[in-house]
Steps between C-alpha positions, in 0.01 A plus 500: 500500500217285279444133393541335160296200393621293202140407420434868425709477184375383166614141458762469227813300442757761595495818704735764352748633754394860438138407582610331822696812594197723452269264692741482791560875495134602529451258791810616690494876490238755408480879483384537861807308625722806450285730716546364851882476475501860373297610803718299739845597368444804280726564201774287659294194410651530150833396652320218685345376175839504321667322793223241512516443125869414482573329832164333562250481213737378228658229724152405626358452152804307377471278809140437395632409155723229641236361736233507231717309255618258770141402581339574164269198525366594843164680491507608864736794451674622815355223721640238261840671496515494880370144530741361241792716609476417870352152462234589757126466441438694821710791375312484170170521688626795708600681182167444328316613814708816526457566129122476540453689824714796394252565217218581745620851601540572129153358438354749748720777360366435147143507632572836664643628172178401321297721734746788459497475119119501488492799734714695253275396210188610691627798700787613278710594804663374820206561735418133565576534874236771541236281336581168668588386853780253573235241597321535165834488318593174672152354451504578126848349471379176662185494284715529186724211612199286598322571172802395297538182707135409439519584129846356440374204297290731281756766414837337554606417145372820339653728763839331484519589131369849570762548770772462237324754279461734796864446595607586147287816509657595834847454351406727207364764741823487702718548194273776369537685829879497472502598131234770539687645797805532278284673241353734762849599616587612147179702480512719807463266800723570801651246740311514831780347710757764584791500531534246221873433524737219599465573872124445474567139397723426800338235724444571868602171662260519792293234673200613295698464177593137569157409637341603169733300275286188538237677287755534220554123514123451500475724192779329303469133597297220342719376213447141621137528383629436147632154588191301383549637147854368451379170353303697240803680358669387180856535628484555879879486547542821299157661516421486873818678619448751217146556625625557855762752380239698309266482799769655722568777247129582459447503877797730547380733222151537645615554858781746419339705221156475661639648824669783310167569328326521839755760611373724220147519643559445873736667742693212657549715811128563544303194386125474574416279797267284289757456223513120523125468460423785258838584347447327162173688449660831600781429252277443198279793602800736512642360175168545321467856625856578393424374149171688489289185507321568828423191712466258207826312568405458866166340406666271246749385763224448759306277259812300407593466868154377605481260205842354572445472876163327459649245265810461716286428805349199325847365424613554860193325642571199282871506584415509869361145477776335298717431804239245609508307172848346515542139604781576744273734694253222575758367747499821700150645472181375670270321254215747558722776365580313179148370442379585148156573361345356182701748292825371647564811709612494867205706625621522858816670380277784380341510845845525659599773252190701586554444872861625499399795281226584751750494788725731302212738430396503867857589594520776240164634618666610825698764305374860492417549131489338155840638402659340807335169416626513142855588609516232770383222269752609238781504755395154623568371149852638538549251785335178389590512130880534555488213752358287219769624260765383750404144409617550140852551633467211745421275202798637305739452792375142548549420130847654474610349833440153353540595136630156399146365552337748262551593137381808316525643150589833658745565784506835679863553607692183423722536808318326786641725775412815309147372434448415867624845608255672265220270618578573867520874430159505329346291779646714777406829333142382441459360851634814669278727289192286573575501874559876510167542324332428835588859596193717419575732211215750523507572873758680712700304756355527849148588390195289583448416132862381467457251784160394372623427146810322632281265707271443201798409280633242745158357576394443140835366373526252788135405450529409131837330522410334831193338345732324256685350797182382675334327202749206477436426871125503436552261208707267718230507768235427239692197374543368857128530568424330169738213587332454840156474340625240256643296785 
């Protein structure tokens, strides 16, 4: 799941709803997002995608439509929705903190992906692990993050624009993969997944199945990122809900048809162990070979992937500091953490970002190989990101519970009881999936690695969310000490 920045758009009077849809789409889901669910659930993930589309994604994005149009003059997005909906500045702070801190595992994940993409460009294969130790992998990841933090002021604006270009290129590559797979099927290609019948799509409702659903939420969530653009639409009442509907349809199309395309080249019953890390490169390599183009498509994808991830990292680094900029947060954060440099940037927030990323990398360095590191970080996103998404439904429930206090140009389900039931369902489903995500997905129950990854999951999640609880107490202590000095 990625981050949009309204400053990355060309300034103009109105943003067309179709443009907003495309911008939101490329920051929510990308080609690689269909690979790890396919590895986790096999061909049955098609049923999961369809289920998610109709009973979760569409309600979720229409809920975002109502909240966005209810608070269309609030620039703070989800934190503003929570603060206004609950009437609590403290709850608004907690939301903004959670929204920030859940980006850090993704920040590290993106940095890992940069190394992987460059390894494919240089080596042309999946032999990165034989050329690099886990220590070197972690060190390079941290160096990339540190370099982007130090150079943020230099490259920020240019890379935000380039990230949209890279995102558009990634969208084109994703659609080309689906279309070219269809073409290959009509020109001699055979479906690798066998049997390819209705029984193959039947879900196996096991503990593993439910523990991996949080990654589907991670892949499909993020519609609230479009909220800052509502005020730039010509007719938000009509255009924003229309944009959310199209976003849901496009997301469903990519996940469903993209998964079916993967089944052509990969046997869902025998997926490579490094599929999450190298799957997209394998896919374009196999497609190119099927079309008689050799490895050319794989190299094109690797370049697009590295370009997009580099640019996206700059956006994420910048986004990681925004939580410290809001006025309400000054009440709950120590002054040293919100102190700004001559460029108006809270420099210590970058230090904290780097510090938490380093802790995460040290934890991941205890895993046996690079593939395990990549998988664990990805699965961690399937925990923290859905917990953040829960807050969208908390805001909706708060607004509909006291709906007489709020007005909106768009109402999702006019019946209050029906709206609350849908809001509670979405919240409960998201919360349960996030909580079950603590169960390690790439280690067998009872093994040493299973216990190790389980402990790592609990430790890191409690660390990052616990820091958000401690900071207000440090701020209160700071104010007491300041008052004593003045007296």
